[in-house]
C-alpha positions in Angstrom: 0.0 0.0 0.0 1.6 3.3 -1.1 0.7 6.6 0.3 1.1 9.8 -1.7 3.6 12.2 -0.1 2.1 15.4 1.1 2.7 18.3 -1.3 5.0 20.9 0.2 3.9 24.5 0.5 6.9 25.7 -1.6 8.3 23.9 -4.7 10.5 24.6 -7.7 8.8 24.6 -11.1 8.8 21.2 -12.8 10.4 19.5 -9.8 8.8 16.2 -8.8 6.7 17.9 -6.1 5.4 20.4 -8.6 4.5 17.6 -11.0 2.7 15.8 -8.1 0.7 19.0 -7.3 -0.2 19.4 -11.0 -1.3 15.8 -11.1 -3.5 16.3 -8.1 -5.5 18.9 -10.1 -6.3 16.4 -12.9 -9.7 15.4 -11.4 -12.8 17.3 -10.5 -12.4 20.2 -8.2 -16.0 21.0 -7.3 -16.5 21.3 -3.6 -12.8 21.3 -2.9 -12.4 25.1 -2.6 -9.6 27.2 -4.1 -6.2 26.0 -5.0 -3.9 29.0 -5.1 -0.4 29.0 -6.6 2.0 31.9 -6.3 4.4 31.9 -9.2 7.6 33.9 -8.5 11.2 34.3 -9.6 10.9 35.5 -13.2 9.5 38.4 -15.2 5.7 38.5 -15.6 5.6 37.6 -19.3 7.5 34.4 -18.5 5.2 33.6 -15.6 2.1 34.1 -17.8 3.6 31.8 -20.4 4.1 29.1 -17.8 0.6 29.6 -16.5 -0.6 29.0 -20.0 1.5 25.8 -20.1 -0.1 24.6 -16.9 -3.6 25.3 -18.3 -2.8 23.4 -21.5 -1.5 20.4 -19.6 -4.7 20.4 -17.6 -6.9 20.9 -20.7 -8.4 24.1 -19.2 -8.8 27.6 -20.3 -6.5 30.2 -18.7 -8.3 33.6 -18.1 -6.1 36.5 -17.2 -7.9 38.7 -14.8 -7.6 42.4 -15.5 -9.3 44.2 -12.7 -9.5 47.6 -14.4 -12.7 46.7 -16.4 -14.1 44.9 -13.4 -13.8 48.0 -11.3 -16.5 50.6 -11.2 -16.8 54.0 -9.7 -20.2 53.1 -8.4 -20.3 51.4 -5.0 -21.2 47.7 -5.2 -20.6 47.4 -9.0 -17.1 46.1 -8.7 -18.3 43.3 -6.4 -21.1 42.4 -8.9 -18.6 42.3 -11.8 -16.2 40.1 -9.8 -19.1 37.8 -8.7 -20.1 37.3 -12.3 -16.6 36.5 -13.4 -15.8 34.1 -10.5 -19.2 32.4 -11.0 -18.5 31.8 -14.7 -14.9 30.7 -14.0 -16.2 28.1 -11.4 -18.9 26.8 -13.8 -16.6 26.6 -16.7 -13.5 25.2 -14.9 -11.3 28.1 -15.9 -8.0 28.7 -14.3 -7.7 32.4 -13.2 -4.4 34.2 -13.6 -3.6 37.4 -11.7 -0.4 39.1 -13.0 1.5 41.5 -10.7 -0.4 40.2 -7.7 1.9 42.0 -5.2 0.6 45.3 -6.5 -3.0 44.1 -6.4 -2.9 42.7 -2.9 -0.7 45.4 -1.5 -3.4 48.0 -2.0 -4.9 47.6 1.5 -3.9 50.6 3.6 -4.7 52.5 6.7 -8.1 54.0 6.4 -7.8 57.8 6.1 -11.1 58.5 4.3 -14.1 56.8 2.6 -12.0 56.1 -0.5 -9.5 54.1 1.5 -12.2 52.2 3.3 -13.9 51.3 0.0 -10.6 50.2 -1.7 -9.9 47.9 1.3 -13.4 46.5 1.0 -12.8 45.7 -2.7 -9.6 43.9 -2.0 -11.2 42.0 0.9 -14.0 41.0 -1.4 -11.5 39.8 -4.0 -9.7 37.7 -1.5 -12.9 36.1 -0.3 -13.9 35.4 -3.9 -10.5 33.7 -4.5 -11.0 31.6 -1.3 -14.5 30.5 -2.4 -13.5 29.8 -6.0 -13.8 26.1 -7.0 -10.6 25.8 -9.0 -7.1 26.9 -9.6 -6.0 30.5 -9.1 -2.4 31.5 -10.2 -0.9 34.7 -8.8 2.3 36.0 -10.4 4.7 38.3 -8.6 8.3 39.4 -8.5 7.8 40.2 -4.8 6.3 37.2 -3.1 6.6 38.6 0.4 4.0 41.2 -0.5 1.5 38.7 -1.9 2.0 35.7 0.4 -0.1 36.8 3.3 -3.0 37.5 1.0 -3.6 33.9 0.1 -2.5 32.0 3.2 -5.9 30.9 4.4 -7.1 27.7 6.0 -9.7 27.5 3.2 -7.2 27.4 0.4 -4.7 24.8 -0.7 -1.8 27.1 -1.5 1.7 26.7 -2.8 4.6 29.0 -3.8 6.1 27.9 -7.1 9.6 29.2 -7.6 11.1 29.5 -11.0 14.8 29.3 -11.4 16.6 32.6 -12.4 
């Protein structure tokens, strides 16, 4: 009787532990919650290309999330747009890719006025949506220490994937 070794929380790209983690995503993910991978160590264009490679190996569509069109100046509209996008991604089995995640998740700040409070609420809503997503979310960053705390949740299966320089 063989037991699969647990997948570490930090791996190098295409090492055996990475391949094991990728293989664990081959089956259905409904009801399993989010799997969040943080790609780090190379420029963004390279990381996007590797995210596309992961999607191709899994036979899934990679959707790059650009939050500018999702955003709205009207309170509550951004959340509705994100809710629609995450809902469609969960139903369709898409892999979501966030480029420059350190900038995105580093937006939370001390609340000085209503704008700061609303910006923090939007980021919090986004993090909750990622945690609830039924599939793989890939975050790419050159500054992993800025983005790591954003996805370390007991409700997500998370892993840092380091790319060699």
